[in-house]
C-alpha positions in Angstrom: -3.0 0.4 -2.2 -2.4 -1.2 1.2 -2.5 -4.8 0.0 -0.1 -4.1 -2.8 2.2 -2.1 -0.4 2.4 -5.1 1.9 3.3 -7.3 -1.0 5.9 -4.9 -2.3 7.5 -4.6 1.2 7.6 -8.4 1.5 5.1 -8.5 4.4 2.6 -10.5 2.3 3.3 -13.0 -0.4 0.5 -12.0 -2.7 -2.8 -10.1 -3.1 -5.9 -10.6 -5.1 -7.9 -7.6 -6.4 -11.2 -7.6 -8.1 -13.7 -4.9 -9.0 -11.6 -1.9 -8.1 -11.0 1.6 -9.4 -7.7 2.8 -10.8 -7.1 4.9 -7.7 -7.4 1.7 -5.6 -4.3 0.1 -7.2 -2.2 2.6 -9.3 0.2 3.7 -6.5 0.4 0.2 -5.1 1.2 -1.2 -8.6 4.0 1.3 -8.9 5.5 0.2 -5.6 5.1 -3.4 -6.6 6.9 -2.9 -9.9 9.7 -1.0 -8.1 10.2 -4.0 -5.8 10.3 -6.4 -8.8 6.8 -7.7 -8.6 4.0 -8.2 -11.1 0.3 -8.0 -11.3 -1.5 -10.2 -13.7 -5.1 -11.0 -14.6 -6.2 -14.3 -13.3 -8.3 -15.1 -16.4 -5.5 -15.0 -19.0 -2.2 -14.2 -17.2 -1.7 -10.9 -19.0 0.1 -8.1 -17.1 -2.1 -5.4 -15.7 -1.5 -2.0 -17.4 -2.7 0.9 -15.3 -3.1 3.1 -18.4 -6.0 0.8 -19.5 -8.0 2.4 -16.7 -7.2 6.1 -17.0 -10.6 6.7 -18.6 -12.3 6.0 -15.3 -13.6 2.5 -16.0 -13.4 -0.1 -13.1 -11.0 -3.0 -13.2 -13.6 -5.8 -13.0 -11.3 -8.7 -13.9 -9.6 -10.5 -11.0 -6.0 -9.7 -10.6 -3.1 -11.4 -8.7 -0.1 -9.4 -7.5 3.2 -10.6 -6.1 6.6 -11.6 -7.1 6.8 -13.3 -10.4 7.4 -16.8 -9.1 4.7 -16.5 -6.5 2.2 -15.3 -8.9 2.9 -18.1 -11.3 2.6 -20.8 -8.6 -0.6 -19.3 -7.1 -2.3 -18.7 -10.5 -1.8 -22.4 -11.3 -3.8 -23.3 -8.2 -6.6 -20.8 -8.6 -9.6 -21.6 -10.8 -12.2 -18.9 -11.6 -15.9 -19.5 -11.5 -18.2 -17.8 -13.9 -21.2 -15.9 -12.6 
C-alpha cells in the first residue's frame, strides 16, 4: 500500500509491484485511482482489476502504477525477462 500511496500523493513517479497479495495493493490502488492514476500489467498493458484477486490468488504478473503518461513512458522502456 505504501508504494502506491506515495505515487497517489505525488511523492513518487511510479511503482512496480510483483508477486503480491490483494491486501498488499487494494487500498493503494483505490488511492491511486482517486488521484487519477492507473496500474497496468507490464506484460500486456491491461489495467489491473482488483476484483480479479478477491478469490485469494496472488498477483504474480508484474504491474506498473503511476499517472497515465508516466506509466506509458516507463512501460515502453521496460522489457520483461522470462524465467
